[in-house]
N, C-alpha and C positions, 0 to 999 in steps of 0.2 A: 395565516397564522405565523408569525415571525419568533424565531428563537432569540432568546435574551441571555445575558451573561451569567444569571442565576440559574439557568436551565429551565426557565419557565417559557410559556408561550403567551403572546398578546396578539390580538387581532389589529391590525392596521389596514389601511387603504392602499394599496398598489396599484399603479398603472404602468403600462409598458407602451411605449410609442416608438415606431420607426420601421425599419425594413433590413433585410439582409445586405441591401446595396448601400443604403445611406446610413447604417449604423442604428443604435437604440439608446434611448433614455428611459431610465426607471424613476418614476415619481413615487414617493411615499408621504402619505398624507397631503397630497398635492404640491409637495416640495421636491426640486430634483435631488435625487438620492444617488445614483449612479449613472455613468455614461459608458457605452460600449461601442467599438467600431464596427467596421463590416464584417460579414461572415457568419453571423448569427442567424438561425432560424428559429421562427416562434412555433413551438409545439403545444399542444394541450395535454396536460397530464391524465393519464387514465388511473394508474395506481403506482405506488411508491413503497418500496420496502423500508423497513427501520433496522439499521445496523448499528454495530457497536460503535463505529466512528461518530454516528449521529448522537448516541447516548453520551458519547465523551466530548461533544462539540466545544463546550465551554472551556475545555483545557487546551484547545488548539489554538495557534498563534495567529488567528485571523479575525478581522473585525466582526463585531456583533452590534446590534442585531442583524439578523438575516433569515431569509426564507430557505431553509435546509431541505436535506433529501436528494440523494444521488443515485439510487436504485431505481430507476424510472422506467416505466413503460408509458409511452406517449403516442398521440396520433396527430397526423396533419389535417389540413382543411377538407381533404378527400377521405378521411377516416382510416387512412392506412396506418398500420402499427409500425412503431420504431422504438429501438432502444438507442441510448446516447451514451457515447464515451463521456467521461467526466472532465477530461483535460482539454480546454480550449487553447491549443497552441497555434503558432503561426501556420504550421500547415494544415491543421484540422480546420482552420478558418479560411483557408485557400489564399494565405498570404505568401504565396511561393516566391515573391520577389525580396522577402526579408531575409537577410543574412543572419542566422542563428546556428551556433555551433551544435546544439543538441538536435533541432530540427533538421539541419543538413546532414547529420551522420546517424540517423535513424532512431533518434531517442525523443520524439516530440513530446512524450508524457513528461519530461524532464525540462521542458522549455522554461527558461527562468522568467519570461513574461506571461505564462499561462495563467488563466482564471480557471477555477475549479467548480464544476457545478455542484449546488448546493453546500460548498465548503468554504471557498475563497470568492466572494463577491458575487458570482452568478446565482441568481434566484433558483432554487431547486424545486424538486418534484412533490414537496409538500404543499405547494401553491398550486392552483388551477393551471397556470401557464408557466413555461420555461423558455429560456433561450439556450439553444445547443449549437456547437459548431457545425457548419453545414456539411463538412467532409467527415464529422465524427458520429454521424447517424446512421443506423443501418435498419433496413426494413426486416421485419419478423417474418420468417417463412410461415406459410399457412399451416404446415403441419405442427408447429410449436403453439401451445396454448398460452393464454396470458399469464397464467400462474408460472409456467415455466420462463417465459420471456422477462417478467419482472425480477426473476432472479439472475438475470444475464450479467449485470455488473459484477456482483460478488462471485458468481461462478467463473467469470473470465479472470478475476483476480485469483481465485483458487486454482485454476488451471496453470496460470503463470507460475504460481509457487511450485506446483507439480513439475512443470517442465524447466524450472530453475534448478531443482534438486536432483532429478532423476538421471542426468548424465554422471553423477558420482557413482552410479551403480550399486546402491546400498542393499544390504542383505535385508534390513528391516526398517521401517518407518512408523513412528507413533505421531498421531495427531492429538495434541492436548487441548481439552475444551472443545468437545465435539457437540456444539450448539450451532449458532447461525454459520458462520464462516468455517467452523471446523468440519461440520458435517458436508458442506460443500468441497472441503479440501478432501475430505475422505473419498467423496465421489469422484472428483477429478483424478486422484491418484489411482483409484480402481479402473477408471475408464481408460487412462493412460497405459496402465498395466496390461489391459485387454488389448489396447490398440498396437502396443509395441511388444506384446507377448513377453512380457517380463515376469520375474519370479520372487520379488521381495515380499516379505510379510508385512501386511498392514494391520496396525493395531489403533483402535479408537479409545481414549482414555476420558472417562467421565463418571461423575459421582452418580449420575440419574440414570436408572434403569430404562426408562423410555428412550432416552438418547443413546445408550448403548445398543438398544434393539434396532434404533434408525441407523446407527453406524454399520451395524452387521448387515442391514438391508440394502445399504448403498455400496458394499463391497469390503468391509473391514473383515479380516480373517479372525480377529479377536476385539472384543470391546469389554473393557474392565474399569474398575475405579483405579485412579492413578495410585501407585504405592504410597504409604504413609512413611513420614520421616521415622527414624534415620534411614536414608537411602544408601545402601551399601555398594550398589553396582548399577550400571545403565541398563535399560531394557531395550534400547534400539540404537541402531547406528545413527539415525537422524531423528530428531524430535521437532515437531512443527508446533510452535506457540500460537495458538489462535484464541487465547482465553479473553483477550482484551482488558487484563489487569496486570499491574506489575508484579504481583506474587507469582503469576504464572510463569514468567520468565525464570525466576530462581528455580522453580521446580523442574523446567524443561532443561536447564543447565545440568541439575543433578541426574536426570533421566537419560541424557544423551551420550552416546559414547565417542561420536565423531564431530557431530555438527547439531547446532540449533538453528532452525529457520524461523525467523520471527516475521509474523504478520501483524501483530497488535499495534494500533495506533492510538493509545489512549492519552497521550499527552503528558503523562506524569512521570516522575522519577522512578528508576528500576534498576535494580542491581547496582546501586551507588553510581549511576549515570543519569545525567539530566536530560540528554538529547536522543534517546533511543528510538523515540517516535520519528524524529527528523532523519534518523540513519535510515527507518524504513521508507520514508517518503523519498529519500535519495537512493534507495536500494544500495546501501553501503556494505560491503564485506569488513568483518573485523576478525583479526588473527593476532598471532604472536610473531614477532620479527625473529628469523632464523640467521643470527649473526655469523655462523660458520658453515651454513649449508643454503647458498642462495636458490631461491625458488625460481620458477619460470615466470617472470614479470612481463614478458613479451606481450601477452594478451591484453595488457593494460594500456597499450599504445592507443592514442585517440586523436582525431582530427589531423592537423597538420603535423603532429609530432612523429618523428621516426624512432624515438626511444621513449620509454615510459619517464614521466616527470615525477621525482620524488621530492616531497618536501620533508626535510629531516629537522625533527624539533625535538629529538632526545638529546639527553646530556651525554650520552656515549659518543665517542668519536666515530665519524662516518668510515665504515669498511671500505678497503681499497676496491672490492669488487663492484661496490655501489656506484662508485665515481667511474668505473670502466663500463658499466652496463646501462646506466641511466643518467638523466641530466638531473643533477641534484641541486636543490635550493636549500640553504642552511639559514633559516631565519624564524625566530619565535614570534616577533611581534606580527600580529595580523596584518595591519596595514601594509608595512614593508614587505611582508610575505607575498601579499596579493600583487603588489608592484613587480616584485621579482618573477613572479610566476607569469604575469602579463608579458614580460620581455621574453619568456621562453615560449610562450603559445598566446599571441595576443587575441585570437578569437575566443579563448576560454582560459581565463587566469585562474585555474585551479589545478591542483596536484591530481595525478593519477593514483599516486600512493602517498600517503603520510605516515611517517615513523614517529612516535610519541613516546612519552613515559606517562603511566598512571591514568586513572579515570579522567582527571583535570585535563590531560592532554588529548583524551579522546573527545571530551565535550567541546574543547577549544578548537579542534579540527573540524568538528561538525557544525557549529554555530559560534563562531568568535565575536560576532557583532549583534548585541541584544536587539537591535531593531531592525535587522536583516535576515531573511529567510534564505541565506545562502552560507555555504562553508568554504573551506579551504581545499577541499577534496571534491572533485567533480562527481556528479551522478554516476552510479555503478562503478565507482572507484573503490578503493580499499584503504583501510587503515590497520597499521600493525603496531602493537605496543612492545616497546623494548625495556621498560623498567615497570615493575610492579611491586606494590607494597601489600601488607596485610589488611590496609584499610580500603584497599580498591575494590572490594566486593566479590561476589561469587563467581560473576562472569569472567572477569579478568583473572581471578585465581586458576579458575578451569582452563583458560587459554593458555596460561604459563605452566600449570602443572600437568595438564592431560592433553595439550595441544588441541583443544576444542576449537572449532571454528564458529563464527556467527555469520549467517547469511540472512539476507532480507529480500521481499519482494513486495510490491505494490499493485498497481493496476495491471489488469490483462489486456489481451487483444481480443476485441469483439468478434472479429472475422474468424479467428481460430476457435473461440467458444462456440459460435453459431454453427461452423462446420462440423465440430465434434458432436453436438447435439443432434444435428440433422441426421448424421450416420450412426447415432447409438440411440435408437427410438426408445428402448428400455430405459435408458437413464433420462431421457426428455419426459417421460412418463412418471418416473419415479420421483424426480425432484420437488413437484408441487406439494408432495407429503411433508415438506418442511414447514409449509405455511400452516400455522396453527390458528392464526387469528386474522379476521378481516374487520376493518373499522372504517366508517366513512371518515373523510378527511377532516371534517369539522370536529372530530373527537381525537385530535392529535395528542393532546395531553394525557389521555386515558390510554391511547396506543403506547406512548412511551412508558408509562408505568406498567402496563402489561409486559411490554418487552424487557423491563428490568427486572421481571419477577421470575420465579422458578418454574411457571407453569406454561410458559410460551417457547417456541423455537423461533420461527419468523413471523413477525407481524407485518401486515400490508394494510396501508391506508388507500382507500378508493374514492375517486372523485365522481360525483355526479355528472352524467353526460349533458352536454348543453342541449336545449331544445332549439 
């Protein structure tokens, strides 16, 4: 059942031919549809979870139709259970000889040539078979149930968020939208609090009493409805937005004292910005440029660079200390900017930091070319805003007026997630409570309808075993 641009499903005949050594061809209705190179292994899907990204798939900038689904539990020919990381990069495919700035420097999930399981080209887990990168599959330990294993991809993403924000040593963290990803984020934060012996207060925010109870069961100290406008003061140092809708971000901005951590990838305009989903995909930080008090930018050095590379696109003059401490490129035209950045760092023609004006400058730095899924700032880089007007929306207003920060995170590390669950048996037993509905895979449309309704948390579709 393939997903189409209007959000519907239609059944089509797909056939996969090939091998890990020779590459693969995907036929759709007996016509060649896609081709993939070496390094993919064929697995049989056992079950696959429905997540907010699936529900919003038609808004994402990747070709449709497609067999989607990326929260997969699969088996090989020997019936061994595997979970699969979704990013098929050079390194996860075993292409170690290929030079890639991101793969070579420990960021393979941001490889610009990657395919993404069930999201970008690669047929996903809502079909009976999938192609996964051979170095990106991990056998499920015997002590973990199928119901825990099928949650591995979103739990790894939640754990990545927790480990991204906890070094800030917050006194309090609120998770907004404690449903699918939100409850997993509560669980990951609580697990890290136990593991690291931390003492921050953890708050779950949801309008639904059943989700509040679940948040408390997974480790939240408090679970309440979010405050109603007008909101006069923050409720936590950091607010994690997992709502999966544009309105969630504006509420998170109002509730956060120091930082909003954005996990939502709904593909829609939010807080007067067009490309915040792309910011999450690239794991970009967003803040305000401090013209009189330079921050420590040394951590932004990447690849062959010995100093951070800053792309200056603000109308304000470049401060002297910027020229002294960073390699500065002043260019507003995207094509000329990329050429200048390539001269600074040939293996990765993108800035570590961009300084821009207004919401339009943020969007232009994130995705300046309509037909290309790349920006002027490298993955895990930073954008700082130097000029803001009243029309720039609540997020940029909060950055300027309250010195709020926006951080983001995307995919997690399966090895870390599996290790944590093996060492926290209570959590591994508790997670399956999130699964409220099981449906056969041929009822995928019904599964999506249920997942969008108020009575579900996690919906999982299951494939019939082969005879």
